[in-house]
C-alpha positions as CSV (number, residue, x, y, z in Angstrom):
1,M,204.4,280.3,159.6
2,H,208.0,280.1,158.5
3,R,209.1,281.6,155.2
4,M,212.6,281.6,153.8
5,E,213.6,283.3,150.6
6,S,215.7,281.2,148.2
7,S,216.8,281.3,144.6
8,I,216.4,277.5,144.4
9,T,213.5,276.4,142.4
10,A,211.1,274.1,144.3
11,K,210.1,270.8,142.7
12,G,206.5,271.1,144.0
13,V,204.5,271.3,147.2
14,A,204.3,268.5,149.8
15,V,201.6,268.8,152.4
16,T,202.0,266.5,155.5
17,V,198.9,266.3,157.7
18,G,199.2,264.9,161.2
19,V,202.9,265.6,161.8
20,G,204.1,263.8,164.8
21,P,207.5,263.1,166.2
22,K,208.2,260.1,164.0
23,L,206.7,259.3,160.6
24,G,205.1,262.7,159.8
25,R,208.2,264.7,160.8
26,S,210.4,262.3,158.8
27,I,208.2,262.6,155.7
28,A,208.3,266.4,156.0
29,H,212.1,266.3,156.4
30,K,212.5,264.1,153.3
31,F,210.4,266.3,151.1
32,A,212.2,269.5,152.3
33,H,215.5,267.8,151.6
34,E,214.3,267.0,148.1
35,R,213.6,270.7,147.5
36,Y,209.8,270.6,147.9
37,I,207.9,273.4,149.6
38,V,206.6,271.7,152.7
39,A,203.4,272.6,154.5
40,I,202.9,270.8,157.8
41,L,199.8,270.5,159.9
42,A,199.2,269.0,163.4
43,R,196.9,269.4,166.4
44,D,199.7,270.4,168.8
45,L,200.8,274.0,167.7
46,G,203.8,274.0,170.0
47,R,205.2,270.8,168.6
48,L,204.3,271.9,165.1
49,S,206.3,275.1,165.6
50,R,209.3,273.2,166.9
51,F,209.2,270.9,163.9
52,A,208.9,273.8,161.5
53,D,211.9,275.5,163.1
54,E,213.9,272.3,162.9
55,I,213.1,271.7,159.2
56,A,213.8,275.4,158.4
57,R,217.2,275.3,160.2
58,E,218.3,272.1,158.5
59,E,217.1,272.9,154.9
60,K,217.3,276.7,154.7
61,A,215.7,276.4,151.2
62,F,212.0,277.3,151.7
63,T,210.5,279.6,149.2
64,D,207.3,281.6,149.1
65,I,204.4,279.8,147.8
66,K,201.5,281.4,145.9
67,T,198.0,280.7,147.2
68,D,196.8,279.7,143.8
69,S,199.6,277.2,143.4
70,L,198.8,275.6,146.7
71,K,195.1,275.4,145.9
72,K,195.9,273.7,142.6
73,S,198.2,271.2,144.2
74,L,195.7,270.4,146.9
75,A,192.8,270.1,144.5
76,I,194.8,267.6,142.4
77,S,195.8,265.6,145.4
78,F,192.3,265.4,146.8
79,L,190.8,264.6,143.4
80,D,193.2,261.6,143.1
81,D,192.2,260.4,146.6
82,F,188.6,260.8,145.8
83,L,188.8,258.9,142.5
84,C,190.8,256.0,144.0
85,T,188.3,255.8,146.9
86,Q,185.4,255.7,144.5
87,Q,186.9,252.6,142.8
88,V,187.2,250.5,146.0
89,L,184.3,251.8,148.1
90,S,181.5,249.7,146.6
91,G,183.4,246.5,147.4
92,K,183.9,247.6,151.0
93,V,180.2,248.5,151.3
94,K,179.2,245.1,150.0
95,R,181.5,243.4,152.5
96,R,180.4,245.9,155.2
97,R,184.0,246.2,156.3
98,G,187.4,247.6,155.1
99,T,189.8,250.4,155.7
100,I,191.2,253.1,153.5
101,L,194.5,254.7,154.5
102,F,195.9,257.7,152.9
103,T,199.7,258.0,153.4
104,G,201.6,260.5,151.4
């Protein structure tokens, strides 16, 4: 975990799941550059640590995040995904096919 103290106010929290060397890393960089607190997750801990170091070096604007704030942000995000999925799922079940992609 990388934490950096900063007097800059964060715009919000961006959680990127499945951070890889291309899209996921780019998304995390973009949000960090836009002054968001960035949480990144990936299966490869070594690669994840390198990405976190890279983002921290480039942005140098991470702030501490309170657990309650992260929980609230995640709950809102997951609720939005759930509600959207609910709206399209019945059509996919009737057709017995379909894909739902969640991207940022």
